[in-house]
C-alpha positions in Angstrom: 90.1 75.3 117.9 92.3 77.6 117.9 92.7 77.6 114.3 89.3 78.1 113.4 89.2 81.1 115.9 92.0 82.8 114.1 89.7 84.5 111.3 87.3 85.2 114.0 89.7 87.1 116.0 91.2 88.9 112.5 87.9 90.1 112.3 87.0 90.9 115.6 88.8 94.3 115.0 86.8 95.8 112.5 84.0 94.5 114.2 84.8 96.1 117.3 85.2 99.8 114.8 81.8 99.5 113.4 79.8 98.3 117.1 81.8 101.6 118.6 80.8 103.4 115.6 77.5 102.8 115.6 77.2 103.2 119.6 79.4 106.6 119.2 81.1 105.5 122.5 83.9 107.5 123.8 86.3 104.7 124.1 86.1 103.7 120.6 89.7 104.4 119.7 91.0 102.6 122.6 88.8 99.8 122.3 90.1 99.6 119.2 93.5 99.7 120.1 92.7 96.9 122.6 90.9 94.8 119.8 93.9 95.0 117.3 96.8 94.1 120.5 95.2 90.8 121.3 94.8 90.0 117.8 98.5 90.6 117.5 99.2 88.7 120.5 96.9 86.1 119.7 98.3 85.5 115.9 102.1 85.5 117.6 101.2 82.3 120.4 99.5 80.7 117.3 103.0 80.8 116.0 104.6 80.2 118.9 102.3 77.5 119.8 103.5 75.8 116.6 106.8 74.9 118.1 109.0 76.4 114.7 112.2 75.7 114.6 115.1 78.1 114.2 115.2 76.7 110.2 111.7 77.3 110.0 111.6 80.9 111.3 114.9 82.1 109.0 112.8 82.8 106.2 110.0 84.5 107.9 112.7 86.8 110.5 115.0 87.6 107.1 111.5 88.9 105.0 110.0 90.9 108.2 113.6 92.4 108.0 113.6 93.8 104.3 110.0 94.6 104.6 111.4 97.3 107.7 114.0 98.1 105.6 112.1 99.1 102.7 109.6 100.7 104.4 112.8 103.2 105.6 114.3 103.2 102.5 111.7 104.6 100.8 110.9 106.7 103.7 110.7 109.9 101.4 108.4 109.0 99.4 104.6 109.1 100.9 102.5 105.9 100.7 105.3 103.9 98.4 106.8 100.8 100.7 106.6 97.5 100.0 105.6 96.1 103.3 102.4 95.4 101.7 103.9 93.5 98.9 106.3 91.3 101.3 103.7 90.3 103.5 101.7 89.0 100.8 104.3 86.8 99.0 105.4 85.6 102.4 102.1 84.6 103.0 101.7 83.0 100.1 105.0 81.2 100.3 105.1 80.9 104.3 101.5 80.7 105.1 99.3 82.2 106.4 100.8 82.9 110.1 103.9 83.7 108.5 102.4 86.5 106.1 100.9 88.2 109.2 104.1 88.0 111.5 106.3 89.5 108.0 103.9 92.5 108.2 103.8 92.9 111.7 106.7 92.6 112.6 108.2 95.0 109.7 105.7 97.5 111.0 107.2 97.6 114.8 110.5 97.0 113.6 110.2 100.2 111.3 108.9 102.6 113.7 112.0 102.4 115.6 113.2 104.6 113.1 109.7 106.1 112.3 108.7 106.1 115.9 106.3 104.5 118.5 103.1 105.1 119.5 99.4 103.6 120.3 99.6 103.6 116.3 101.6 100.8 115.9 99.7 98.4 117.2 97.1 99.2 114.3 100.0 99.4 111.7 100.9 95.8 113.3 97.5 94.2 112.4 97.0 96.3 109.6 99.9 94.6 108.2 99.7 91.3 109.3 96.1 91.1 107.9 97.7 92.0 104.6 100.5 89.5 104.8 97.1 86.7 106.6 94.8 87.5 103.2 98.1 86.7 101.2 98.1 83.8 102.5 94.8 82.8 102.0 94.2 83.9 98.7 97.3 82.1 97.9 95.8 78.9 99.6 92.9 79.4 96.6 94.4 79.7 94.0 94.0 83.4 93.4 97.4 84.9 92.8 98.5 82.7 90.1 97.9 85.4 87.2 99.8 88.9 87.4 96.5 90.8 87.7 95.4 88.9 90.1 98.4 90.1 91.6 98.0 93.9 90.8 94.4 93.6 92.2 95.4 92.2 95.3 98.3 95.0 95.6 95.9 97.6 95.1 92.8 95.9 97.4 95.5 95.6 100.3 96.5 99.2 100.4 92.7 100.0 100.1 92.6 97.8 103.3 95.6 98.9 105.4 94.0 102.7 105.0 90.8 101.5 105.8 92.0 100.5 109.2 94.1 103.5 110.2 91.8 106.1 108.7 89.3 103.9 110.9 90.9 104.5 114.1 91.5 108.1 113.0 88.1 108.7 112.5 87.1 106.9 116.2 89.6 108.9 117.7 90.0 111.8 116.5 87.1 113.0 114.2 84.0 114.6 116.3 81.6 114.9 116.0 81.1 111.5 114.6 78.6 112.0 112.0 78.2 110.3 108.2 79.1 113.6 106.6 82.8 113.7 108.8 83.7 110.2 108.1 83.2 110.4 104.9 85.2 113.4 104.6 87.6 111.7 106.6 88.0 109.1 104.1 87.9 110.1 101.2 90.8 113.2 102.0 92.7 110.0 102.9 92.1 108.0 100.0 94.3 109.7 97.4 97.1 108.3 99.7 95.2 105.4 99.9 95.5 104.4 96.4 98.8 105.3 96.1 100.0 103.1 98.8 98.0 100.4 96.5 99.4 101.1 93.5 102.7 100.6 94.6 102.1 97.8 96.4 101.2 96.1 93.0 104.1 97.7 91.2 106.4 95.8 93.9 104.5 92.7 93.8 105.2 92.0 89.6 108.7 93.1 90.2 109.3 90.8 93.4 107.2 87.4 93.0 109.0 86.0 90.4 112.3 86.2 91.3 112.1 85.9 95.0 109.5 83.5 94.8 112.1 81.2 93.0 114.9 82.2 95.7 112.4 81.2 98.8 111.2 78.4 96.6 115.1 76.4 96.2 115.5 77.7 100.0 112.7 76.0 101.2 113.3 72.6 99.0 116.4 72.6 100.3 116.6 72.8 103.9 113.0 70.9 103.8 
């Protein structure tokens, strides 16, 4: 039953954002933050309830650390980050939950360098969702071709940007009207597109060599 609830919990965040925007709630940013925290806690609890062994968790932890280090390494280049690509790879090879954990932990760990704040749970949810959806696409055979990888990378950047921009709009844009929302999203679109294109490039670069290495590790250690 809890496994069936996973998609509903993840969809609840954008649902809360849309409801808050429609109702014009004065605490819409806080509600979105709370929904993200609950979604992250729920997915982490799901992973913990499966009682994974250290051997099973090591690939996930290593990929999360690599994603965090990659974000720090590319700190000087705005929105060119390998986090989404590594999260998608983790979701495809290790499963949806592992993809979520990699994306979420990468955001948490790297923010010890960039700075923690109210944005951290939003980033954890957004990057975790990217990894989770990467696993879902791989399960359906939708990441087998290069153009599919590129498309998923571009869309993941736009998705991440849509969530972060949505939280910014709900929390800081006043008055909350169609024209102000559109203006805020248009202002962030170039950077979101750069993020998507960079993710597509990183995916095409690491998919085969990293995928082969991870496959060997998984086969060797069962």
